[in-house]
BAFI-3210 file (N, C-alpha, C; in Angstrom, 3 decimals, decimal comma, padded with zeros to 6 digits):
// residues 195
n [1|2|3|4|5|6|7|8|9|10|11|12|13|14|15|16|17|18|19|20|21|22|23|24|25|26|27|28|29|30|31|32|33|34|35|36|37|38|39|40|41|42|43|44|45|46|47|48|49|50|51|52|53|54|55|56|57|58|59|60|61|62|63|64|65|66|67|68|69|70|71|72|73|74|75|76|77|78|79|80|81|82|83|84|85|86|87|88|89|90|91|92|93|94|95|96|97|98|99|100|101|102|103|104|105|106|107|108|109|110|111|112|113|114|115|116|117|118|119|120|121|122|123|124|125|126|127|128|129|130|131|132|133|134|135|136|137|138|139|140|141|142|143|144|145|146|147|148|149|150|151|152|153|154|155|156|157|158|159|160|161|162|163|164|165|166|167|168|169|170|171|172|173|174|175|176|177|178|179|180|181|182|183|184|185|186|187|188|189|190|191|192|193|194|195]
n.u [000,841|000,642|002,194|001,857|004,062|004,771|006,437|007,570|010,179|011,051|013,100|013,293|012,521|014,414|016,651|015,933|015,744|018,413|019,553|018,455|019,641|022,311|022,292|021,533|023,673|025,704|025,050|025,572|028,329|029,220|028,900|031,011|033,199|036,194|038,391|039,849|038,563|036,977|034,160|033,485|031,281|031,126|031,452|029,226|027,130|027,506|026,922|024,223|023,069|023,489|022,069|019,506|018,728|018,893|016,825|014,583|014,759|014,593|012,105|010,432|010,796|009,696|007,014|006,294|006,542|004,477|002,297|001,891|000,307|-002,052|-005,312|-006,189|-004,183|-004,011|-003,221|-000,586|002,648|004,699|006,877|007,922|008,664|010,638|012,600|013,352|015,956|016,826|016,637|014,710|012,901|011,870|010,741|008,813|007,042|006,075|004,961|003,010|001,225|000,473|-000,872|000,398|001,812|004,912|007,053|009,935|011,113|010,390|009,691|009,263|010,135|012,100|013,966|014,530|015,738|018,058|019,190|019,693|021,560|023,663|024,197|025,109|027,486|028,949|029,044|030,204|032,591|035,413|038,888|040,711|043,062|045,256|047,483|050,975|051,270|052,308|052,025|051,117|050,066|049,608|047,355|044,876|045,014|045,093|042,411|041,025|042,147|041,134|038,430|038,399|038,668|036,154|035,061|032,822|032,382|031,505|031,947|031,806|029,162|028,271|026,793|025,315|022,837|022,268|022,167|019,925|017,962|017,980|017,178|014,638|013,356|013,282|011,565|009,257|008,689|008,147|005,896|004,108|003,753|002,703|000,296|-001,004|-001,196|-002,043|-000,489|001,847|004,378|005,815|008,226|007,309|006,004|004,186|002,292|000,287|-001,883|-002,423|-002,466]
n.v [-001,174|002,173|005,148|008,618|011,194|014,167|017,157|019,837|022,045|023,963|025,961|028,051|028,003|026,370|027,970|030,151|028,818|028,034|030,554|031,245|029,298|030,079|032,657|032,055|030,412|032,259|034,148|032,705|032,236|034,874|035,703|034,420|035,837|037,346|039,081|041,707|043,241|041,878|039,969|036,619|035,684|036,815|035,607|033,935|035,781|037,198|035,205|034,693|037,182|037,390|035,104|035,717|037,814|036,385|034,569|036,187|036,807|034,215|033,270|035,116|034,391|031,826|032,380|033,892|031,910|030,207|031,871|031,929|029,766|030,169|031,186|033,551|035,333|035,984|038,122|038,417|038,354|035,895|035,270|037,778|038,514|036,597|037,253|039,766|041,608|043,358|043,684|045,334|045,921|043,384|042,812|044,801|043,992|041,618|042,529|044,286|042,506|041,188|043,114|044,940|047,913|049,349|051,090|052,502|054,213|053,812|051,657|048,128|047,814|049,709|048,597|046,261|047,446|048,434|045,993|044,971|046,830|046,365|043,657|043,937|045,300|043,255|041,266|042,644|043,585|045,681|046,426|049,164|051,875|053,734|056,062|056,348|058,605|061,486|061,859|063,522|062,639|059,578|058,407|059,800|060,583|058,273|057,344|059,547|059,647|057,307|057,942|059,872|058,337|057,457|054,933|052,319|049,826|046,569|045,068|046,627|046,856|044,527|042,881|041,591|042,840|043,822|041,391|040,200|042,079|041,802|039,115|039,186|040,980|039,475|037,379|038,911|039,931|037,568|036,647|038,770|038,588|036,004|036,377|038,313|037,051|034,465|032,364|029,781|028,461|025,249|022,574|019,703|016,464|014,409|011,503|009,872|007,264|005,103|006,884]
n.w [000,000|-000,928|000,408|001,251|001,714|003,435|004,475|006,599|007,369|010,025|011,866|013,642|016,305|017,515|017,239|018,850|021,283|021,629|021,953|024,429|026,068|025,864|027,020|029,643|030,492|030,160|032,140|034,468|034,161|034,104|036,738|037,866|037,136|038,053|037,852|035,852|032,819|031,065|030,928|031,959|030,804|028,336|025,677|025,627|025,884|023,534|021,616|022,315|021,672|018,908|018,035|018,954|017,281|014,905|015,327|015,045|012,313|011,237|012,227|010,988|008,291|008,373|009,005|006,770|004,819|005,660|005,278|002,535|001,857|003,146|003,072|004,259|003,842|001,155|-000,445|000,108|-001,159|-001,542|-003,175|-003,764|-001,177|-000,661|-002,551|-001,863|-000,515|001,541|005,045|006,456|004,428|003,808|006,302|006,412|004,358|005,498|007,956|007,048|005,830|008,135|009,448|011,106|012,185|011,535|013,604|013,718|015,480|018,067|020,855|020,336|017,620|017,420|019,150|017,710|015,514|016,765|017,408|014,859|013,851|015,637|015,096|012,466|012,964|014,155|012,138|010,031|011,023|011,126|010,911|012,386|012,448|014,483|013,786|014,663|017,254|018,937|022,385|025,447|027,785|029,250|030,226|029,769|027,017|025,134|025,153|024,093|021,557|020,401|020,373|018,404|016,156|015,675|015,558|015,601|017,910|018,318|020,603|022,902|023,455|024,512|027,112|030,172|030,429|027,840|026,462|027,638|026,892|024,071|023,745|024,966|023,242|020,888|021,670|022,224|019,671|018,220|019,642|019,143|016,330|016,103|017,493|015,879|013,395|013,788|013,170|013,731|012,859|012,740|012,753|010,919|009,973|007,805|007,127|004,787|004,384|001,684|-000,484]
ca.u [000,000|001,491|002,073|002,242|004,840|005,029|007,126|008,050|011,249|011,147|014,022|013,381|012,376|015,709|017,525|015,532|016,117|019,866|019,820|018,120|020,688|023,529|022,176|021,539|025,046|026,467|024,785|026,311|029,755|029,466|029,019|032,307|034,263|036,865|039,294|039,908|037,379|036,194|033,332|033,553|030,054|031,200|031,188|027,846|026,253|027,653|026,134|022,798|022,626|023,426|020,980|018,224|018,380|018,673|015,500|013,616|014,809|014,142|010,670|009,796|010,804|008,747|005,657|006,077|006,342|003,142|001,289|001,637|-000,724|-003,170|-006,225|-006,314|-003,090|-003,967|-002,531|000,835|003,451|005,835|008,003|008,525|009,321|011,834|013,618|013,728|017,206|017,021|015,896|013,526|011,941|011,192|009,910|007,657|006,108|005,470|004,141|001,827|000,306|000,006|-001,630|001,198|002,528|006,291|007,533|011,324|011,619|009,856|009,263|009,829|010,837|013,339|014,887|014,953|016,698|019,318|019,734|020,219|022,791|024,704|024,533|025,930|028,827|029,621|029,239|031,057|033,638|036,587|039,953|041,080|044,407|045,637|048,887|051,804|050,956|052,980|051,055|051,696|049,444|049,364|046,075|043,744|045,177|044,668|040,949|040,614|042,564|040,177|037,174|038,556|038,512|034,704|034,877|031,857|032,919|030,411|032,265|031,427|027,721|027,940|026,620|024,135|021,623|022,006|021,782|018,529|017,117|017,883|016,363|013,251|012,807|012,985|010,351|008,134|008,377|007,521|004,553|003,288|003,414|001,788|-001,013|-001,624|-001,423|-002,571|000,431|002,917|004,976|006,696|008,655|006,292|006,052|002,883|002,132|-001,097|-001,950|-003,264|-002,594]
ca.v [000,000|003,371|006,222|009,951|011,858|015,601|017,684|021,215|022,247|025,301|025,820|029,288|027,711|025,863|029,137|030,897|027,998|028,140|031,880|031,172|028,509|030,884|033,738|031,454|030,017|033,498|034,767|031,912|032,509|036,278|035,768|033,851|036,753|037,833|040,203|042,147|043,927|041,004|039,013|035,233|035,453|037,579|034,784|033,451|036,919|037,477|034,185|034,949|038,376|037,049|034,150|036,392|038,475|035,331|033,988|037,106|036,593|032,862|033,201|035,893|033,567|030,728|032,924|034,222|030,626|029,726|032,785|031,670|028,730|030,502|032,055|034,858|036,188|035,796|039,237|038,380|037,846|035,190|035,379|039,093|038,442|035,760|037,894|041,047|041,373|044,208|043,213|046,151|045,776|042,093|042,927|045,634|043,125|040,687|043,253|044,798|041,368|040,843|044,240|045,573|049,096|049,436|052,397|052,231|055,185|053,558|050,325|046,873|047,936|050,445|047,601|045,403|048,255|048,399|044,639|044,821|047,623|045,659|042,457|044,369|045,594|041,968|040,587|043,453|044,218|046,023|046,992|050,552|052,132|055,063|056,253|056,780|059,979|061,924|062,225|064,056|061,993|058,175|057,940|060,441|060,728|057,143|057,323|060,604|059,262|056,313|058,649|060,564|057,361|057,277|053,537|051,620|048,532|045,746|044,464|047,504|046,749|043,202|042,871|040,793|043,631|043,810|040,030|040,029|042,931|041,206|037,904|039,588|041,579|038,370|036,719|039,844|039,964|036,292|036,635|039,742|038,051|034,874|036,920|039,030|036,206|033,149|031,369|029,317|027,386|024,296|021,436|018,658|015,431|013,749|010,329|009,562|005,893|004,856|008,098]
ca.w [000,000|-001,016|001,394|000,800|002,765|003,289|005,659|006,621|008,344|010,606|012,993|014,419|017,732|017,969|017,324|020,048|022,438|021,774|022,519|025,856|026,725|025,914|028,014|030,987|030,787|030,281|033,445|035,465|033,970|034,441|038,200|038,236|036,732|039,252|037,617|034,470|032,328|030,203|031,650|031,494|030,043|027,090|024,487|025,703|025,593|022,103|020,917|022,568|020,955|017,482|017,797|019,184|016,024|013,910|015,574|014,434|010,862|010,934|012,466|009,917|007,073|008,559|008,913|005,358|004,149|006,027|004,725|001,114|001,682|004,024|002,328|004,923|003,392|-000,304|-001,102|000,450|-002,264|-000,973|-004,095|-003,527|000,134|-000,778|-003,381|-001,260|000,202|002,723|006,208|006,770|003,329|004,039|007,501|006,060|003,626|006,451|008,936|006,342|005,712|009,486|009,992|012,153|011,723|012,022|014,033|014,081|016,447|019,392|021,268|019,846|016,343|017,703|019,708|016,600|014,759|017,520|017,247|013,506|013,744|016,377|014,317|011,334|013,477|014,362|010,857|009,146|011,833|010,342|011,729|012,163|012,931|014,935|013,414|015,790|017,622|020,155|023,423|026,675|028,934|028,883|030,769|029,091|025,566|024,293|025,031|023,164|020,209|019,905|020,098|017,117|015,074|015,491|015,176|016,438|018,289|018,827|021,903|024,022|023,670|025,034|028,567|030,553|030,175|026,393|026,085|028,071|026,045|022,743|023,833|025,251|022,023|019,964|022,174|022,042|018,246|017,860|020,226|018,409|015,005|016,336|017,885|014,768|012,216|014,138|012,625|014,612|012,054|013,431|011,936|010,924|008,946|007,700|006,274|004,447|003,896|000,512|-001,289]
c.u [000,892|001,202|002,422|002,927|004,968|005,661|007,421|009,133|011,272|012,049|014,190|013,327|013,660|016,700|017,212|015,916|017,630|020,248|019,544|019,183|021,965|023,432|022,201|022,943|025,922|026,277|025,524|027,799|030,111|029,656|030,367|033,477|034,884|037,764|039,303|038,596|036,483|035,456|033,547|032,295|030,062|030,828|029,752|026,863|026,311|026,809|024,650|022,302|022,522|022,234|019,609|017,782|018,098|017,296|014,409|013,585|014,245|012,630|009,918|009,713|009,801|007,303|005,340|005,797|004,929|002,044|000,922|000,549|-001,936|-004,046|-006,390|-005,254|-002,898|-003,209|-001,032|001,608|004,731|007,072|008,700|009,273|010,664|012,949|014,048|014,932|017,343|016,083|014,609|012,488|011,160|010,248|008,666|006,609|005,347|004,521|002,896|000,787|-000,292|-000,815|-000,921|001,939|003,913|006,604|008,948|011,872|011,155|009,594|010,016|010,640|012,086|014,397|015,409|015,950|018,053|019,997|020,374|021,517|023,946|025,157|025,419|027,349|029,620|030,006|030,238|032,145|034,864|037,641|040,100|042,430|044,518|047,127|049,698|051,627|051,674|051,926|051,787|051,247|049,073|048,034|044,905|043,842|044,729|043,149|040,454|040,997|041,601|038,832|037,246|038,377|037,037|034,378|033,878|032,349|031,804|030,681|031,816|029,943|027,320|027,936|025,451|022,834|021,265|021,540|020,324|017,585|016,913|016,979|014,895|012,595|012,445|011,700|009,130|007,710|007,632|006,093|003,609|002,828|002,475|000,375|-001,727|-001,957|-002,133|-001,685|001,535|003,611|005,964|007,108|007,603|006,547|004,704|002,961|000,634|-001,083|-002,875|-003,458|-002,632]
c.v [001,245|004,370|007,543|010,641|013,340|016,100|019,160|021,297|023,708|025,166|027,091|029,009|027,121|027,009|029,936|030,132|028,081|029,493|031,886|030,408|029,331|031,996|033,169|031,032|031,252|034,172|034,022|032,230|033,937|036,447|035,246|034,752|037,372|039,021|040,552|042,779|043,024|039,963|037,613|034,867|036,091|036,749|034,281|034,581|037,272|036,484|034,386|036,107|038,118|036,132|034,760|037,115|037,442|034,692|034,875|036,884|035,230|032,721|033,960|035,077|032,417|031,207|033,283|032,956|030,095|030,591|032,430|030,628|028,965|031,539|033,436|035,845|036,074|036,920|039,262|037,711|037,215|035,286|036,725|039,104|037,719|036,436|039,267|040,816|042,168|043,781|044,013|046,091|044,471|042,193|043,762|044,818|042,211|041,400|043,856|043,690|040,995|041,962|044,941|046,755|049,132|050,883|052,186|053,203|054,901|052,067|049,172|047,054|048,812|049,481|046,673|046,147|048,293|047,038|044,475|045,606|046,920|044,417|042,824|044,722|044,301|041,348|041,338|044,187|044,491|046,656|048,491|050,781|053,568|055,170|056,648|058,279|060,325|062,380|062,697|063,248|060,562|057,641|058,500|060,372|059,508|057,060|058,344|060,258|058,242|056,951|059,322|059,604|057,130|055,871|052,886|050,203|047,702|045,233|045,322|047,409|045,421|043,234|041,958|041,530|043,635|042,433|039,773|040,830|042,305|039,973|038,261|040,226|040,492|037,665|037,614|039,911|038,703|036,227|037,596|039,165|036,849|035,383|037,543|038,137|034,904|032,025|031,059|028,152|026,551|023,210|020,341|017,650|014,701|012,562|010,138|008,145|005,820|006,074|007,796]
c.w [000,000|000,110|000,722|001,976|002,445|004,584|005,482|007,681|008,761|011,824|013,825|015,913|018,317|018,144|018,584|021,314|022,687|022,369|024,017|026,629|026,887|026,957|029,427|031,404|030,986|031,623|034,561|035,365|034,381|035,956|038,679|037,850|037,978|039,003|036,137|034,042|031,489|031,037|031,093|030,701|028,671|025,856|024,462|025,364|024,114|021,294|021,092|021,720|019,452|017,207|018,065|017,924|014,936|014,087|014,983|012,928|010,479|011,132|011,381|008,632|007,183|008,451|007,460|004,547|004,416|005,421|003,290|000,886|002,584|003,315|002,956|004,435|001,884|-001,014|-000,797|-000,677|-001,704|-001,868|-003,911|-002,193|000,007|-001,573|-002,853|-000,355|001,496|003,858|006,438|005,664|003,474|005,225|007,221|005,300|004,586|007,411|008,295|006,216|007,068|010,112|011,146|011,545|012,358|012,368|014,558|015,126|017,871|019,613|020,632|018,566|016,465|018,243|018,608|015,714|015,438|017,366|015,873|013,333|014,459|015,599|013,130|011,764|013,677|013,026|009,975|009,931|010,966|011,244|011,473|012,814|013,417|014,682|014,647|016,039|018,915|021,157|024,673|027,892|028,549|029,405|029,974|027,565|024,760|024,110|024,036|021,727|019,608|019,589|018,738|015,946|014,742|015,014|016,135|016,681|018,914|020,241|023,080|024,353|024,312|026,561|028,901|030,232|028,691|025,936|026,461|027,187|024,673|022,769|024,051|024,037|021,011|020,382|021,954|020,578|017,821|018,406|019,511|017,075|015,128|016,617|016,693|013,583|012,542|013,623|013,624|013,914|012,855|012,452|012,042|009,805|008,978|006,734|006,030|003,846|002,695|-000,368|-002,761]
res [x|x|x|x|x|x|x|x|x|x|x|x|x|x|x|x|x|x|x|x|x|x|x|x|x|x|x|x|x|x|x|x|x|x|x|x|x|x|x|x|x|x|x|x|x|x|x|x|x|x|x|x|x|x|x|x|x|x|x|x|x|x|x|x|x|x|x|x|x|x|x|x|x|x|x|x|x|x|x|x|x|x|x|x|x|x|x|x|x|x|x|x|x|x|x|x|x|x|x|x|x|x|x|x|x|x|x|x|x|x|x|x|x|x|x|x|x|x|x|x|x|x|x|x|x|x|x|x|x|x|x|x|x|x|x|x|x|x|x|x|x|x|x|x|x|x|x|x|x|x|x|x|x|x|x|x|x|x|x|x|x|x|x|x|x|x|x|x|x|x|x|x|x|x|x|x|x|x|x|x|x|x|x|x|x|x|x|x|x|x|x|x|x|x|x]
***
């Protein structure tokens, strides 16, 4: 007797779970920090922050995928979503279909904007140089010289507070989209007997 098999793979929830594991481990390690300026939780917080943003992108893609086969979202153009490259353009397509207005200057979408800017600093980190410069003061001058470089450094933004904020923003976004769309895409596999 023949069987029909179908499946969907959605892994946004694994990404979000990994972010939670990293922040929890980071908080434990951070408490063990004894000296120096670098927290023992630094690597864990960095991973949490990257994966929190990745969970937003992954969940958005899963919802867009689910929208294409849901009659309530007949006007949603999944092909356009899939071929759109810029994060905010894709998010705008998705949020319009979900009936959510994006306000990047306040609240959740402002936080997501901060997350994206930080993620870009990590992904596109670039070196910079301060040419040999004569200084009079070895304590104050180096700090001022670095300020003149106007170089944004992703490492200065990593902290337990930032890691928590990023994770909470990812959870808030996912909950908002679930509530507005009624969609909660999950990995699944189906067998039909006698197809």
